[in-house]
N, C-alpha and C positions, 0 to 999 in steps of 0.2 A: 525545392530546399533539399540538401541528402544525412539524413540527418547521422554524426557517429555516437555511436554505442562504447563507451572505455568499459571495461568491466577491471572488475576489484574484489582484493581483499580483504578482511578484516585479523586481525589472531587475537585473539581476549579468549582466554580460562584453556588454552589447549583450544579448541578448535579453530576453524573460517570459516568465514560469515559471506555470499560473493553480496553479492552490491552494484550498482553500473549506473554509468551516470549518462548521462543522451547530450548532442553538443548544441551548445549553447543556442538562441533563437531570443531579441524585442520583443517584447510584453508589452507597450503604453510607455516606451523608449530603457528601461529593465532589462537588464543579463537576466534572460531566464533557461533552467536548468529541468530535460528532468531526469527523476532518481528514484532510484527500486535497492532493493529491499528485502525480497519475501521475510529473512529472518525475525523481522522489526516489520516486517507486515503494511510495507510505507509502497509505494509506486503510486509518487506525480511532482506537480512541478514543484522546483522553489526559486528564487531571486538564488540570483551568481552565491552575491556575499552573503547566506544563511549559507552554503556547507562548509564550511570549513568547524562553522560552533554547532555542523547536522557531526559529522566527523566526532566530533569527539561526546559526543552524545552518543552515538550509535551505537554503542556499547550499552547502554544500559535501557536503554530503546526494543534492547534485541531481551537483553533476560524479562524486564516486566514482556510485551509481550509472547516466552514461556512461558512466563506464572500466569499470562490471563489464559493459552490456548486448555491450562495443565487447570483450572479451570474451568474447564465448557466439558465438558465430554455425557451432559446427553442429547439425550434428539426426539428433536417431536419426524413424525409426516407424515405428512399429506397431500393426497392424490389431486390435478389439478390436468385441465386442455394442454395442448401444447400447445393453444395462442396463448391463453395467462400463462403459459413459465417461460416462453418470447415475449412478450410483453411483460413484466416484472424481471427478470434480468437486461433489458434495456433499462425498463426504469432505478437502478438502483446502477447499472456503467454511468447511467444521464448522472444524476446525484454525484457518481466521486467512488462510492463505492465500492475497497478491491472481491467481495463477494456481495455471492446474495441473500450467505445465511448473518451477514450483515448490517447489510439492510431491512433483514423477514426482524429480523431482532430488537430492529431499533422503532421499526413502526411501530411492531409487538407493542413492547414495551412503554411508549410516547402515547400509544394508547388510551 
């Protein structure tokens, strides 16, 4: 299956934010598209019928992500083996996390 990615911009507050939508596919009989917007930290599949509502909410999601990023300024660093790092990255991706940081934050705060 050849996935076609269409790139767009959404403009608000005099700034342009890119997002992309990959061509649809069927999943359990439903049309599904892959939606990415780095400014809103979104990179996941959505039902095609939900995309219009997502686009309406996108400015608010981008603002919420920017506010969240402003609050997260502290850094924790630690050492680990290459194999451990690869295993953590693999697990974070498998569980749908967009970053290792968000995965580790969730794991640590739920412990």
